[in-house]
C-alpha positions as a Markdown table, in Angstrom:
| # | Residue | x | y | z |
|---|---|---|---|---|
| 1 | Met | 0.0 | -0.1 | 0.0 |
| 2 | Ser | 1.4 | 3.2 | -1.1 |
| 3 | Asp | 2.2 | 6.3 | 1.2 |
| 4 | Ile | -0.3 | 8.6 | -0.1 |
| 5 | Ile | -3.5 | 5.6 | 0.2 |
| 6 | Gln | -2.2 | 5.2 | 3.9 |
| 7 | Tyr | -2.1 | 8.9 | 4.6 |
| 8 | Gln | -5.3 | 9.4 | 3.1 |
| 9 | Tyr | -7.0 | 6.7 | 4.7 |
| 10 | Lys | -5.6 | 8.1 | 8.1 |
| 11 | Glu | -7.2 | 11.4 | 7.7 |
| 12 | Glu | -10.5 | 9.7 | 7.1 |
| 13 | His | -11.1 | 7.5 | 9.8 |
| 14 | Leu | -8.6 | 8.6 | 12.5 |
| 15 | Val | -10.8 | 10.7 | 14.4 |
| 16 | Asn | -12.7 | 10.0 | 17.5 |
| 17 | Ser | -11.0 | 6.3 | 17.0 |
| 18 | Ala | -11.5 | 4.1 | 20.3 |
| 19 | Pro | -9.0 | 2.6 | 21.9 |
| 20 | Asn | -10.5 | -1.0 | 21.0 |
| 21 | Lys | -11.0 | -0.4 | 17.2 |
| 22 | Tyr | -8.3 | -1.5 | 14.5 |
| 23 | Asp | -5.5 | 0.8 | 13.7 |
| 24 | His | -6.3 | 2.0 | 10.2 |
| 25 | Thr | -3.2 | 3.9 | 10.1 |
| 26 | Arg | -1.0 | 0.4 | 9.9 |
| 27 | Leu | -2.1 | -2.7 | 7.5 |
| 28 | Lys | 0.0 | -5.6 | 8.0 |
| 29 | Ala | 1.5 | -7.3 | 4.9 |
| 30 | Ser | -1.5 | -9.6 | 4.9 |
| 31 | Glu | -4.3 | -7.2 | 5.3 |
| 32 | Met | -5.8 | -5.2 | 2.3 |
| 33 | Ile | -8.9 | -2.8 | 1.9 |
| 34 | Leu | -11.6 | -3.9 | 0.1 |
| 35 | Asn | -14.5 | -1.7 | -0.8 |
| 36 | Val | -17.8 | -3.4 | -0.8 |
| 37 | Gly | -20.2 | -1.0 | -2.9 |
| 38 | Pro | -21.9 | 1.6 | -3.3 |
| 39 | Gln | -23.0 | -0.2 | -6.3 |
| 40 | His | -23.1 | -3.8 | -4.8 |
| 41 | Pro | -26.3 | -5.2 | -4.5 |
| 42 | Ser | -25.5 | -7.3 | -1.4 |
| 43 | Thr | -25.0 | -3.6 | 0.4 |
| 44 | His | -28.9 | -3.3 | 0.0 |
| 45 | Gly | -28.5 | 0.3 | -1.5 |
| 46 | Val | -26.1 | 2.7 | -1.8 |
| 47 | Leu | -24.2 | 2.1 | 0.8 |
| 48 | Arg | -20.3 | 1.7 | 0.7 |
| 49 | Leu | -18.2 | -0.5 | 3.4 |
| 50 | Glu | -14.3 | -0.1 | 3.4 |
| 51 | Val | -13.5 | -3.7 | 4.9 |
| 52 | Val | -10.3 | -4.2 | 6.2 |
| 53 | Thr | -9.4 | -7.7 | 5.6 |
| 54 | Asp | -7.0 | -10.5 | 6.1 |
| 55 | Gly | -7.1 | -13.0 | 3.3 |
| 56 | Glu | -11.0 | -14.2 | 4.0 |
| 57 | Leu | -11.0 | -13.1 | 7.4 |
| 58 | Val | -12.6 | -9.2 | 8.2 |
| 59 | Val | -10.5 | -7.4 | 10.6 |
| 60 | Asp | -12.6 | -4.0 | 10.5 |
| 61 | Val | -15.7 | -2.0 | 8.3 |
| 62 | Val | -16.2 | 1.4 | 8.0 |
| 63 | Pro | -19.8 | 1.8 | 6.9 |
| 64 | His | -19.8 | 4.7 | 4.7 |
| 65 | Leu | -23.1 | 7.0 | 4.0 |
| 66 | Gly | -24.1 | 10.1 | 2.3 |
| 67 | Tyr | -24.4 | 8.7 | -1.0 |
| 68 | Leu | -28.3 | 8.9 | -0.9 |
| 69 | His | -28.8 | 11.8 | 1.3 |
| 70 | Arg | -32.5 | 13.6 | 0.6 |
| 71 | Cys | -32.0 | 16.1 | 3.5 |
| 72 | Phe | -35.5 | 15.3 | 4.4 |
| 73 | Glu | -35.2 | 17.1 | 7.7 |
| 74 | Lys | -34.8 | 20.1 | 6.1 |
| 75 | His | -37.1 | 20.0 | 3.5 |
| 76 | Ala | -39.6 | 19.3 | 6.8 |
| 77 | Glu | -38.3 | 22.7 | 8.2 |
| 78 | Ala | -39.0 | 24.3 | 5.2 |
| 79 | Leu | -43.1 | 23.0 | 4.5 |
| 80 | Pro | -46.0 | 23.4 | 6.4 |
| 81 | Phe | -46.5 | 20.1 | 8.4 |
| 82 | Asn | -49.3 | 18.9 | 6.2 |
| 83 | Gln | -46.9 | 18.6 | 2.8 |
| 84 | Val | -43.9 | 16.6 | 4.7 |
| 85 | Ile | -45.8 | 13.6 | 4.2 |
| 86 | Pro | -44.6 | 13.3 | 0.4 |
| 87 | Tyr | -40.6 | 13.3 | 2.1 |
| 88 | Val | -41.8 | 10.9 | 4.9 |
| 89 | Asp | -42.9 | 8.5 | 1.8 |
| 90 | Arg | -39.5 | 8.5 | 0.8 |
| 91 | Met | -37.4 | 7.8 | 3.9 |
| 92 | Asp | -38.3 | 3.8 | 3.9 |
| 93 | Tyr | -39.5 | 3.6 | 0.6 |
| 94 | Val | -39.8 | -0.2 | 1.1 |
| 95 | Ala | -42.9 | 0.5 | 3.6 |
| 96 | Ala | -44.1 | 3.8 | 3.2 |
| 97 | Met | -47.2 | 3.5 | 5.1 |
| 98 | Asn | -45.6 | 2.8 | 8.6 |
| 99 | Ser | -43.3 | 5.7 | 8.1 |
| 100 | Glu | -46.9 | 8.0 | 7.1 |
| 101 | His | -48.9 | 6.1 | 10.1 |
| 102 | Ala | -46.0 | 7.5 | 12.3 |
| 103 | Tyr | -45.8 | 11.1 | 11.3 |
| 104 | Ala | -49.6 | 12.0 | 11.1 |
| 105 | Met | -49.6 | 10.5 | 14.4 |
| 106 | Gly | -47.4 | 13.1 | 15.9 |
| 107 | Val | -48.9 | 15.8 | 14.2 |
| 108 | Glu | -52.4 | 14.9 | 15.7 |
| 109 | Arg | -50.9 | 14.9 | 18.9 |
| 110 | Met | -49.3 | 18.0 | 19.0 |
| 111 | Leu | -52.7 | 19.5 | 18.0 |
| 112 | Gly | -54.9 | 17.4 | 20.4 |
| 113 | Ile | -57.0 | 16.2 | 17.7 |
| 114 | Glu | -56.2 | 11.9 | 18.1 |
| 115 | Asn | -59.3 | 11.4 | 19.7 |
| 116 | Glu | -61.3 | 13.0 | 16.7 |
| 117 | Ile | -60.0 | 10.6 | 14.5 |
| 118 | Pro | -62.9 | 8.2 | 13.4 |
| 119 | Arg | -62.5 | 4.5 | 14.2 |
| 120 | Arg | -62.8 | 3.5 | 10.3 |
| 121 | Val | -60.1 | 5.5 | 9.9 |
| 122 | Glu | -57.9 | 4.1 | 12.5 |
| 123 | Tyr | -58.5 | 1.1 | 11.1 |
| 124 | Ile | -58.3 | 1.3 | 7.9 |
| 125 | Arg | -54.4 | 3.1 | 9.0 |
| 126 | Val | -53.7 | -0.3 | 10.6 |
| 127 | Leu | -54.9 | -2.3 | 7.9 |
| 128 | Val | -52.9 | -0.3 | 5.5 |
| 129 | Ala | -49.8 | -0.2 | 7.5 |
| 130 | Glu | -49.8 | -3.7 | 8.1 |
| 131 | Leu | -50.1 | -5.1 | 4.2 |
| 132 | Asn | -47.0 | -2.5 | 3.8 |
| 133 | Arg | -45.6 | -4.6 | 6.8 |
| 134 | Leu | -45.5 | -7.6 | 4.7 |
| 135 | Ala | -44.5 | -6.2 | 1.6 |
| 136 | Ser | -41.9 | -4.5 | 3.3 |
| 137 | His | -40.6 | -8.4 | 5.2 |
| 138 | Phe | -41.3 | -9.9 | 2.0 |
| 139 | Val | -38.4 | -7.6 | 0.3 |
| 140 | Ala | -36.1 | -8.2 | 3.0 |
| 141 | Ile | -36.7 | -12.4 | 3.1 |
| 142 | Gly | -36.5 | -12.5 | -0.5 |
| 143 | Thr | -33.2 | -10.1 | -1.1 |
| 144 | Tyr | -31.7 | -12.2 | 2.0 |
| 145 | Ala | -32.2 | -15.5 | 0.4 |
| 146 | Leu | -30.8 | -14.0 | -3.2 |
| 147 | Asp | -27.9 | -12.9 | -1.0 |
| 148 | Ile | -26.9 | -15.8 | 0.5 |
| 149 | Gly | -27.6 | -17.8 | -3.1 |
| 150 | Ala | -31.3 | -19.0 | -3.7 |
| 151 | Tyr | -33.0 | -17.2 | -6.3 |
| 152 | Thr | -36.2 | -19.2 | -6.0 |
| 153 | Pro | -37.4 | -17.4 | -2.9 |
| 154 | Phe | -36.8 | -13.9 | -4.1 |
| 155 | Leu | -39.0 | -14.4 | -7.1 |
| 156 | Trp | -41.3 | -16.3 | -4.5 |
| 157 | Met | -41.6 | -12.9 | -2.3 |
| 158 | Met | -41.8 | -10.4 | -5.2 |
| 159 | Arg | -45.0 | -12.3 | -6.7 |
| 160 | Asp | -46.7 | -12.2 | -3.6 |
| 161 | Arg | -45.4 | -8.7 | -2.8 |
| 162 | Glu | -46.7 | -7.3 | -5.7 |
| 163 | Gln | -50.5 | -8.6 | -5.2 |
| 164 | Ile | -49.9 | -6.0 | -2.2 |
| 165 | Leu | -48.6 | -3.4 | -4.5 |
| 166 | Arg | -51.9 | -3.5 | -6.5 |
| 167 | Leu | -53.9 | -3.5 | -3.3 |
| 168 | Leu | -52.0 | -0.3 | -2.0 |
| 169 | Glu | -52.3 | 1.1 | -5.9 |
| 170 | Trp | -55.8 | 0.6 | -5.6 |
| 171 | Val | -56.6 | 2.4 | -2.4 |
| 172 | Ser | -54.5 | 5.0 | -3.1 |
| 173 | Gly | -52.5 | 5.8 | -6.8 |
| 174 | Ala | -49.3 | 4.9 | -6.4 |
| 175 | Arg | -47.5 | 1.9 | -6.0 |
| 176 | Met | -44.4 | 2.7 | -3.4 |
| 177 | Leu | -44.8 | 6.5 | -2.5 |
| 178 | Tyr | -48.5 | 6.9 | -1.6 |
| 179 | Asn | -49.4 | 10.3 | 0.4 |
| 180 | Tyr | -52.6 | 8.2 | 1.8 |
| 181 | Ile | -52.3 | 8.8 | 5.7 |
| 182 | Trp | -52.9 | 12.3 | 5.6 |
| 183 | Ile | -53.0 | 14.7 | 9.2 |
| 184 | Gly | -56.2 | 13.8 | 11.1 |
| 185 | Gly | -57.5 | 11.5 | 8.2 |
| 186 | Leu | -57.3 | 9.9 | 5.0 |
| 187 | Phe | -56.8 | 10.8 | 1.6 |
| 188 | Tyr | -60.3 | 8.9 | 0.8 |
| 189 | Asp | -62.2 | 5.8 | 2.0 |
| 190 | Leu | -61.2 | 2.3 | 0.7 |
| 191 | Pro | -62.4 | 1.2 | -2.6 |
| 192 | Thr | -65.5 | -0.5 | -3.3 |
| 193 | Gly | -64.4 | -4.1 | -3.1 |
| 194 | Phe | -61.4 | -3.9 | -1.6 |
| 195 | Glu | -62.0 | -5.3 | 1.6 |
| 196 | Glu | -62.9 | -8.8 | -0.3 |
| 197 | Arg | -60.3 | -8.6 | -2.3 |
| 198 | Cys | -58.0 | -8.1 | 0.3 |
| 199 | Ala | -59.7 | -11.1 | 2.5 |
| 200 | Glu | -58.6 | -13.0 | -0.8 |
| 201 | Phe | -55.1 | -12.5 | -1.1 |
| 202 | Ala | -55.2 | -13.3 | 3.2 |
| 203 | Thr | -56.7 | -16.7 | 2.4 |
| 204 | Tyr | -54.0 | -17.0 | -0.3 |
| 205 | Leu | -51.0 | -16.0 | 1.3 |
| 206 | Glu | -51.7 | -18.0 | 4.4 |
| 207 | Pro | -50.2 | -21.6 | 2.8 |
| 208 | Lys | -47.9 | -19.6 | 1.1 |
| 209 | Leu | -45.9 | -18.4 | 4.6 |
| 210 | Lys | -45.6 | -21.8 | 5.0 |
| 211 | Glu | -44.1 | -23.0 | 2.0 |
| 212 | Leu | -41.8 | -20.5 | 2.2 |
| 213 | Glu | -40.7 | -21.5 | 6.1 |
| 214 | Gln | -40.3 | -25.2 | 4.2 |
| 215 | Leu | -38.0 | -23.4 | 1.4 |
| 216 | Val | -35.8 | -21.0 | 3.3 |
| 217 | Val | -35.8 | -21.0 | 7.1 |
| 218 | Glu | -35.6 | -25.0 | 7.5 |
| 219 | Asn | -33.3 | -25.3 | 4.7 |
| 220 | Arg | -30.2 | -26.8 | 5.7 |
| 221 | Ile | -28.0 | -24.7 | 3.1 |
| 222 | Phe | -29.9 | -21.3 | 4.5 |
| 223 | Val | -29.5 | -22.4 | 8.0 |
| 224 | Ala | -25.5 | -23.8 | 7.5 |
| 225 | Arg | -25.0 | -19.6 | 6.2 |
| 226 | Thr | -26.8 | -17.9 | 9.1 |
| 227 | Ala | -27.3 | -20.0 | 12.1 |
| 228 | Asn | -24.1 | -18.3 | 14.8 |
| 229 | Val | -23.4 | -16.1 | 12.6 |
| 230 | Gly | -23.2 | -12.5 | 13.4 |
| 231 | Val | -24.6 | -12.8 | 16.8 |
| 232 | Leu | -25.9 | -9.9 | 18.3 |
| 233 | Asp | -26.0 | -9.8 | 22.1 |
| 234 | Leu | -28.7 | -8.4 | 23.9 |
| 235 | Pro | -26.6 | -5.8 | 25.9 |
| 236 | Leu | -25.2 | -4.8 | 22.8 |
| 237 | Ala | -28.2 | -4.5 | 20.7 |
| 238 | Ile | -29.7 | -1.9 | 24.0 |
| 239 | Asn | -26.2 | -0.4 | 23.8 |
| 240 | Tyr | -26.6 | 0.6 | 20.0 |
| 241 | Gly | -30.2 | 1.8 | 19.8 |
| 242 | Cys | -31.6 | -1.3 | 18.2 |
| 243 | Ser | -35.1 | -1.9 | 17.9 |
| 244 | Gly | -37.3 | -4.2 | 15.1 |
| 245 | Pro | -36.5 | -7.5 | 14.3 |
| 246 | Val | -33.1 | -7.0 | 15.0 |
| 247 | Leu | -33.7 | -6.3 | 18.8 |
| 248 | Arg | -36.2 | -9.2 | 19.0 |
| 249 | Gly | -34.2 | -11.7 | 17.1 |
| 250 | Ser | -31.8 | -11.0 | 20.0 |
| 251 | Gly | -34.6 | -12.4 | 22.2 |
| 252 | Leu | -36.1 | -8.9 | 23.7 |
| 253 | Arg | -40.2 | -8.7 | 23.2 |
| 254 | Tyr | -40.6 | -5.1 | 22.4 |
| 255 | Asp | -42.6 | -4.1 | 20.2 |
| 256 | Leu | -44.2 | -0.4 | 19.9 |
| 257 | Arg | -47.4 | -1.3 | 18.9 |
| 258 | Arg | -47.7 | -3.1 | 23.0 |
| 259 | Ile | -45.3 | -1.0 | 24.7 |
| 260 | Asp | -47.2 | 2.0 | 23.2 |
| 261 | Gly | -50.4 | 0.7 | 22.6 |
| 262 | Tyr | -51.1 | 3.2 | 20.1 |
| 263 | Ser | -54.0 | 3.9 | 17.2 |
| 264 | Val | -55.9 | 0.9 | 17.8 |
| 265 | Tyr | -53.4 | -1.6 | 18.1 |
| 266 | Pro | -54.5 | -2.5 | 21.5 |
| 267 | Glu | -57.5 | -4.1 | 20.4 |
| 268 | Leu | -56.0 | -6.5 | 18.6 |
| 269 | Asp | -55.1 | -10.0 | 19.2 |
| 270 | Phe | -51.4 | -10.7 | 17.9 |
| 271 | Asp | -47.9 | -12.4 | 19.3 |
| 272 | Val | -44.3 | -10.6 | 19.6 |
| 273 | Pro | -41.8 | -13.2 | 17.9 |
| 274 | Val | -38.4 | -13.1 | 19.4 |
| 275 | Gly | -35.2 | -15.0 | 18.7 |
| 276 | Ser | -34.4 | -18.2 | 20.4 |
| 277 | Gly | -31.3 | -19.5 | 19.3 |
| 278 | Ala | -33.0 | -22.1 | 17.4 |
| 279 | Met | -30.9 | -23.2 | 15.2 |
| 280 | Gly | -27.3 | -22.2 | 16.7 |
| 281 | Lys | -26.9 | -18.8 | 19.1 |
| 282 | Thr | -29.7 | -15.9 | 20.3 |
| 283 | Gly | -29.0 | -13.3 | 17.8 |
| 284 | Asp | -27.6 | -14.5 | 15.1 |
| 285 | Cys | -28.7 | -14.0 | 11.5 |
| 286 | Trp | -30.8 | -16.5 | 11.1 |
| 287 | Asp | -32.6 | -15.7 | 14.0 |
| 288 | Arg | -33.3 | -11.7 | 13.1 |
| 289 | Asn | -34.4 | -14.0 | 9.3 |
| 290 | Trp | -36.8 | -16.3 | 11.0 |
| 291 | Val | -38.3 | -13.1 | 13.4 |
| 292 | Arg | -39.0 | -11.3 | 10.2 |
| 293 | Val | -41.4 | -14.2 | 8.9 |
| 294 | Ala | -43.0 | -15.2 | 12.3 |
| 295 | Glu | -44.0 | -11.3 | 12.0 |
| 296 | Cys | -45.2 | -11.9 | 8.3 |
| 297 | Arg | -48.1 | -14.5 | 10.3 |
| 298 | Glu | -48.7 | -12.0 | 12.7 |
| 299 | Ser | -49.2 | -9.2 | 10.2 |
| 300 | Leu | -52.1 | -11.4 | 8.4 |
| 301 | Lys | -53.5 | -12.1 | 11.7 |
| 302 | Ile | -54.0 | -8.4 | 12.9 |
| 303 | Ile | -55.5 | -7.3 | 8.7 |
| 304 | Arg | -58.0 | -10.4 | 9.2 |
| 305 | Gln | -59.2 | -8.0 | 12.5 |
| 306 | Cys | -59.3 | -5.0 | 10.8 |
| 307 | Leu | -61.4 | -6.5 | 8.1 |
| 308 | Ala | -63.8 | -7.9 | 10.4 |
| 309 | Gln | -64.2 | -4.0 | 11.8 |
| 310 | Leu | -64.3 | -2.9 | 8.5 |
| 311 | Thr | -67.1 | -5.1 | 7.0 |
| 312 | Gly | -68.9 | -5.4 | 10.5 |
| 313 | Ala | -69.7 | -2.8 | 13.1 |
| 314 | Leu | -67.3 | -0.1 | 11.2 |
| 315 | Arg | -68.8 | -1.2 | 7.4 |
| 316 | Arg | -68.9 | 2.0 | 5.2 |
| 317 | Thr | -71.7 | 3.9 | 5.3 |
| 318 | Pro | -72.4 | 6.9 | 2.3 |
| 319 | Asp | -71.7 | 9.8 | 5.0 |
| 320 | Phe | -68.5 | 8.6 | 5.8 |
| 321 | Asp | -66.1 | 11.0 | 5.1 |
| 322 | Pro | -62.3 | 10.4 | 5.8 |
| 323 | Gln | -61.6 | 14.0 | 5.9 |
| 324 | Ala | -63.8 | 14.8 | 8.7 |
| 325 | Ala | -61.0 | 15.1 | 11.0 |
| 326 | Val | -58.6 | 17.1 | 9.0 |
| 327 | Pro | -57.6 | 20.5 | 10.3 |
| 328 | Lys | -57.9 | 23.6 | 8.0 |
| 329 | Lys | -54.9 | 25.1 | 9.8 |
| 330 | Ile | -52.3 | 23.3 | 11.5 |
| 331 | Arg | -50.6 | 25.6 | 13.8 |
| 332 | Pro | -49.3 | 23.5 | 17.4 |
| 333 | Lys | -48.7 | 25.4 | 20.1 |
| 334 | Ala | -45.1 | 26.0 | 21.2 |
| 335 | Met | -43.5 | 23.0 | 22.2 |
| 336 | Asp | -40.8 | 20.4 | 21.9 |
| 337 | Phe | -42.9 | 17.1 | 21.1 |
| 338 | Tyr | -41.1 | 13.7 | 20.5 |
| 339 | Val | -43.6 | 10.8 | 18.9 |
| 340 | Arg | -42.4 | 7.0 | 18.0 |
| 341 | Ala | -44.2 | 4.1 | 16.1 |
| 342 | Glu | -43.1 | 0.4 | 14.8 |
| 343 | Ser | -41.8 | 0.8 | 11.8 |
| 344 | Ser | -41.2 | -2.7 | 9.7 |
| 345 | Lys | -37.4 | -2.3 | 10.4 |
| 346 | Gly | -38.0 | -0.6 | 14.0 |
| 347 | Glu | -38.6 | 2.4 | 16.3 |
| 348 | Leu | -39.3 | 5.0 | 13.9 |
| 349 | Gly | -39.2 | 8.2 | 16.1 |
| 350 | Phe | -40.0 | 12.3 | 14.6 |
| 351 | Phe | -39.1 | 15.2 | 17.0 |
| 352 | Phe | -40.6 | 18.3 | 16.4 |
| 353 | Arg | -39.8 | 21.9 | 17.7 |
| 354 | Thr | -42.6 | 24.5 | 16.7 |
| 355 | Asp | -42.8 | 28.6 | 17.8 |
| 356 | Gly | -46.6 | 28.4 | 17.9 |
| 357 | Lys | -46.4 | 31.1 | 15.3 |
| 358 | Ser | -46.1 | 29.7 | 12.2 |
| 359 | Asp | -47.5 | 26.3 | 10.3 |
| 360 | Lys | -43.5 | 24.9 | 9.9 |
| 361 | Pro | -42.1 | 23.1 | 12.3 |
| 362 | Val | -38.8 | 24.8 | 14.1 |
| 363 | Arg | -36.9 | 21.8 | 14.3 |
| 364 | Cys | -37.8 | 18.5 | 12.7 |
| 365 | Lys | -35.3 | 15.2 | 13.8 |
| 366 | Ala | -36.3 | 11.9 | 12.7 |
| 367 | Arg | -35.0 | 9.0 | 14.5 |
| 368 | Ala | -34.3 | 6.5 | 11.8 |
| 369 | Cys | -34.3 | 2.4 | 12.8 |
| 370 | Ser | -32.2 | 1.9 | 9.9 |
| 371 | Phe | -29.4 | 4.5 | 11.1 |
| 372 | Asn | -29.5 | 2.6 | 14.4 |
| 373 | Asn | -29.4 | -0.9 | 13.2 |
| 374 | Leu | -26.7 | -0.2 | 10.4 |
| 375 | Ser | -24.2 | 1.2 | 13.6 |
| 376 | Val | -23.9 | -1.9 | 15.5 |
| 377 | Leu | -22.5 | -3.7 | 11.6 |
| 378 | Pro | -18.7 | -3.4 | 12.5 |
| 379 | Glu | -19.1 | -5.2 | 16.0 |
| 380 | Leu | -21.1 | -8.1 | 14.2 |
| 381 | Ala | -18.4 | -8.5 | 11.3 |
| 382 | Arg | -15.4 | -8.2 | 13.1 |
| 383 | Gly | -13.3 | -11.8 | 13.1 |
| 384 | Gly | -16.3 | -12.9 | 10.2 |
| 385 | Leu | -15.4 | -14.3 | 6.8 |
| 386 | Leu | -16.0 | -12.0 | 3.9 |
| 387 | Ala | -18.9 | -14.2 | 2.8 |
| 388 | Asp | -20.9 | -13.6 | 6.3 |
| 389 | Leu | -20.4 | -10.1 | 6.5 |
| 390 | Val | -22.9 | -10.3 | 3.2 |
| 391 | Ala | -25.1 | -12.5 | 4.7 |
| 392 | Ile | -25.1 | -9.9 | 8.1 |
| 393 | Ile | -25.8 | -6.8 | 6.4 |
| 394 | Gly | -28.7 | -8.7 | 4.7 |
| 395 | Ser | -30.2 | -9.6 | 7.9 |
| 396 | Ile | -30.1 | -6.1 | 9.6 |
| 397 | Asp | -32.8 | -5.1 | 7.0 |
| 398 | Val | -31.3 | -1.3 | 6.4 |
| 399 | Val | -32.8 | 0.9 | 3.5 |
| 400 | Met | -30.8 | 3.7 | 2.9 |
| 401 | Gly | -33.3 | 6.5 | 2.1 |
| 402 | Glu | -33.9 | 6.3 | 5.6 |
| 403 | Val | -30.1 | 6.2 | 6.8 |
| 404 | Asp | -29.2 | 9.2 | 4.7 |
| 405 | Arg | -32.5 | 11.3 | 5.2 |
């Protein structure tokens, strides 16, 4: 390695280096620096990993961010609250409904109108959010199998995800970036026949999830590639602020739909799956993937319960207006406010600072779950094989639009 490259590397990575971390300024004769991404498909987006390797062993990993920076927070500070929702969609663009739900709920609580939201609106919000959670997990599971070397599960997952996207396109007019959940209500009520079509999809999907378990989760090759790999101990996960399937895969039953009980989730019956080390050690790659598969079954249970309400006590009526509680003017009192919700990848939070004079936030800050989950990657990868690094990245399930907000 030339002196120039060593100098550049020192300038980039010497700042705030912890004493227990690898000294990047001195490479051994057997070590080299390998760039994985930002175009490599295994990085799940425009993520660049600077990997120090010793043969096939990973000595250290330095994630480089910012290749997809969207300046979400500064955009939000320049726009009225109700015009920010399309930008929220573009954070976790694989689960945009979940992001919209969290943001709209936060502004409603600031305005003090959360109790004015019609119950049919709340159940529709949970219904579309859980459909989107399924679609997000299908992307995570399918691409993860593709990372490991299995092509068929990816095709199966994209096939079933396509049906969800068609349902969400039917209800909102868009396939991925919906702008459907508005502050105080919804863009529009469910289309006529949506509940029946959604129920047919739920009936279709249930046996498909069992096939998925047999094809991927119980597959000998998949187990060998993921069990005892990338083990995330629970104290380490908590210290890094991990959440979602990454945290629950380490054995902690922590789900904001249960802990905070927002929207109508307290009225619904569903379990919170956690990793148990069934195939290896608790908190390994297999556990994190299994939690997502198990959560697909729980989301299906929630969808069925929402459909029962929407076709029963909360059935559509001619006079129902999904925008009845939408405020004419959004101007919260001067305050600092934080709201959080359970996205498909973990705790998604929004912090607002308002001055009581403007319809725009003085400060907006997003707490992106993918950012915290990605930060633990160097701890999981050190000492492992280079091939295992790909398996670890896939098990974390990051979306870079949320990291580079």
